[in-house]
C-alpha angles and dihedrals in degrees: 000000000000122000118272122192096211091055092048091050091053088063095052114110139164090292108088117247128192122257134186130192115223119193127179144141091290097053143277131294140173117226114204118192137162090222139354113339115251121237088251091059091047089053088053089053090053090048095050103035106017092238136093094194123089115221095196133026132187149124127300128196142145124257120181103316096332135089111230120210108194119188143137108292115254144121091279090067088082090066089071087063091048091052093047091050091050100043112014112035117170095031115117115231143158138206120226133175125240113234130184132006135294135173094252121065124223093240138346096165109058109100121246103025134058120239120266121219117266116238146156113324114219132185114255129140116007116205095200101056092244124130114275123231127199121242116192122184114220117252133171102284120217120250115288107258094045093086106075095330093264097127123042099169138059112279138262097025117231123236094237117119112272099233129142094250119121095233114138114235127226091263092067094249100141101148090229119141090253122081115262125213091279091053092242116127128171103213120144088259130061115294124216088277092057095249116136118198106196121173089255128072112293122215090278093055098249124124122213114200116199096266108073124191121227089283092052091252127121128200109240125198117287096269117121115255122216091280091055093245115137123209111202123213117299096271101124123196119233090279093053093255122124121225115222120212119271094261120112115258123220090273093060097252108144130190109218125190116299094269104113123186119246092268098039089226138110124205116216120196119276109297119153110234123249088233092069099282093255096123123065096166135057129263134270094050096228124119092224100079095051100090134083094222125107092239116128114236128217092272090064095252124130122204111209118211090268122093117285125248093263091083095247119143125222108211119191098249116065122195125229090278092049092252133105129205112221116205096246125054118223114254092241090065091222095142130116109242118217093243130073116284114261092245095059089212130133102002149348134252123250120187089336096310123102113242115203112248114252099236094191092054091048092052091047091050090051092047091049092052092049092048093049092052093047092045091057090054094042093050091056091051096043093053092073099027115124094004113158092256094049092046091051092051093048096050092047091052095046090053090060121083109199111234109192101153132074102221093208094049090048091052090057097048095093096044087056089058088063095044094048093048095243093129091052092048092049094052093044091055093069114115098201133044091240091052091051091054090051092052092048089055089047093054091048091051091050092052091049092051089048091055093048092050092051090049094047094046092052090054094047096048098075128105093261114043119184125215088245092058092049088050090053092049094048090051094049090049092049091051088049092051091051095049097043090048092061095065094039095051090049089056093044090050093051091048092050092047090053091049091049092049091051091049092048092049090051093052093044094049088049092052093047091049091049091049091050094046097238133124119265127223110203097177097102093046091045088056092051089052094051091049089054091049090050092051090053093048094047091050092055098040096038130084095291095052094041093052091050095044094049092048089055090049091052089047093056090045089054091048092052091050089051092052096053091126090052090053092048092049091050091049090052093046090051091053090048094052089051088071102028120031095186120150090249093055092042092052091051091053092045095050094048093043090053090055094047093045090052092063089070096051099081091048091053090047091053094053090048086071091056102070112208096014118116127215118244111275094232089059092047092051092050091051092050089053091053090048093051093050089050094046093050091049093049095047095049091045091048091055094049094045093049092051090051097047098042124208123323146296093074127194121248094268092056099035097090092051089043091055090053088048092053090051091051092048092059091043091053092050092046092051090050091054090045088056102040104020138056128287127197136169111221118227119242126027128100099254137059111260134176117205112207118202130182125233088274090059093248119142110247102168145357116214117204110195114221092215092051094054119123105181120202084203096063093249122158121253107288092025090112095047096051091046091053090054095044093046091051091050092048094052089048088053091050089050090052092046099045110014090239119127118210090188096229109162119258109259130185138167113261141167112230120175090353091303125114120220147118118305106206126194113252116242126202109214148101113296119193119219121252111270093249090054097050114116115231091240091056098052095090098047091044090052091052090053092047090053091052093061107110115247092241092056091053091047092048091050095050095042090051088059096044091048088064097038095262105141098138105056106046097136137154092241091059093066132076114208117211116196129353140267117352090352092058118126122195120215111192117204142171112073095190091120097044122110094010123189120243094257093054091049092050092049094049096042103039108008133070092064094291123165115206109005114244135196105239100244096150087159092072090073132049127225090276092057094250124130110274112247094228090057091066095051116105118269113270111248095214092055093046092048090050092050090053092051094058112116103217091191092058089046090056091059092046090054094046092048093050095048093048090048087068099048091111089066095049091239092115088077091060093068113051131193094262090055091053091049094047092058092051093047090055092051093047091051091052090050090052091051092049094048091054088062098051092097094051115112092215123040119246120239127248088253090055092050093048092055088057090044089055090055094045094047091053088050092050094047108029119183112274118231 
């Protein structure tokens, strides 16, 4: 039996197999084998391709539902795509590069090319449009402290006293020349971790004499090491810390007389630290160790009247802030400069001392700004609202019911399908017997619907039409819409698939031609694309599309006839508001106008599924009239309510009404941009999004329709919208509690164009493409940018996700970056994976064919698959302190209140109690991890914390049997 690629792919599992790409005059093929290819297989390659030499070798394995082809990057990698297109269409796959070395080579057996060393496989450019993941093979890692110099000691530190006694600790770190249970020895030769501890200074500037203490550290004589850190004689104080004499060491760290200032801190002039300048405060982030007094804090640490180990001097004359500014900064740059930190996050400086940001004041300032902008727009609208001329126009329009459909013609539409042979053609187009039976049943259902519509229309066309007759007609039309839509969407799907195939073929052929250095003639493929477009247009504008569209028009007309009383009440309310614009009257107009406007929403949704087909102008005019009445009522009401409530902050009695006012302010501004600005629909993404720009082409809002959501997490419609609003409210609450701003965009629930969804603040900043959309030539420059992101900004972005239960969607393309370098500010967005229900978590962690479940911290690696530099920087003390201040009980109430506030939209059902609890569980687990590090003398890195987060998440959400 000859070799078949699809058959070979079905045998690929998590264990890597070898693959080789063969290309010859007859074509291209991928040969997948567990070992050396047999002569028979080589013969098959000659038969199918005309060549016995492989042009590319690598590793092939299955990850989730995709086949991964990992090889050395090069132009020949595109031939894998060509082979998959030719022999294995429909199978998801992905190309990845091999980086690094391993003992086993990728291939030494395929003829024509020597094997390449196997290495770490990293996600890069996905060929299927699916989200990439990163797979890293475990290798012997170098000693901690050799990657950026951020860690110079075994990690994590143990809680044993740090004395100079040779007592082994419970972790098995004895310092003896034999390996302990952790595999870390301290002999004078390299240990299994690759760390040598000779009796001379190591690269980190620490000497390790032959008698280690329980932490594996010795106390050398009081001579400065290469880092300028002196270690006095082994005479530890009660805490196991030695106290050097009050002479300045080579780093300029002096020990003044024991007369500390009230804060126990000095403030050197601005000098960016050699550790990246991301930390302006000591570790651990607890207030207890910031004194110069010998009083033990709650962590069980005493601080003698000598300077602390942070290298901060305590001169005898404190300033008004309790801090002095010595003339020489210390070389470590760990001072607190007297100007605001470059990140502008979490607080401001005052006289050299950081003052915590008043979160409540910040929120009130932002609310005031939003209200003022909305009020300017509302005032303009309200000036002409309910004028005699506008009231006359509105009442005239309301009295008109648009009739766009000839009932008799509509009743005959389906019979024409039979006469013209369209039904026979539809049934005969089935490729399988079972498909033919389905189509026969479909035609039968359509004919029954047509008969029911004709019967109901006849009864509802008399002079006296009862509500019962209108109900029967509406039901018959709805069934007709549902049945007719089945056949039409089949045809639309087929036409779209044909168009997609033609486009993919064009792109593939262009890539192959470019790789081979030859010109590319696109004329034939251009013709195929045009044919696919014509087929799609003919489907929508032909008999199938016309029958469906006219049935939807008749359905809307029937709904308007049924709601005659609603229209009459709205007309009366508009006339009343003309003479008395009280809040009561304006609310009546608003509520009635909302109901009337909603009648047009389903009709608009139906036409959205008919690309290229326009709605009847009479219906569009009627809808515009309804929208204008609603807009005038909302603008006038907003102005009155704002005047009554006054500016924020509001007291508890006014807060609920104030929250509604804030939502309306953003909705008013968005509708104004929608009317007078620019609107676009970005390509890509799984959900329907409108981007609203002002006249200056600046993004003001993004509107995510609830009905247009397509969640990868299996959430119901509206699940994404409510999560955006709740996450925004939670980050506001954290800002109010702690003074720390995560920068998450303000998001509220709004109704735009009759559709409810999430209205998200627009952000101007750099947005990186998704990993599967990154062009190969952009990988290197993207990695450089990612490595330039300060550690604090990475920490803030990931912690913003973890604070709301988002541990699966922490990706580079879910962050906007404002500014560059040290001034860069990260703005995380997209809360679609926050507050997930149990089923979604189980699916994402353990389903989808995954191997070992992973927390989705894509931000820990750059585009080249290497650890991000910022991930190895020490944790920021300000951020950690803020995280530990968060009151999870208070947050639970914030979440409940926000969800219940949107019960009138039905979105409250899209976020259940388990989802709320899961978000709080994730935050509490992170707080537990951070508290465990409060006694560490050196802060852990983000990478260290995320390893522990991975363990805790799997404990919180174990796999269900």
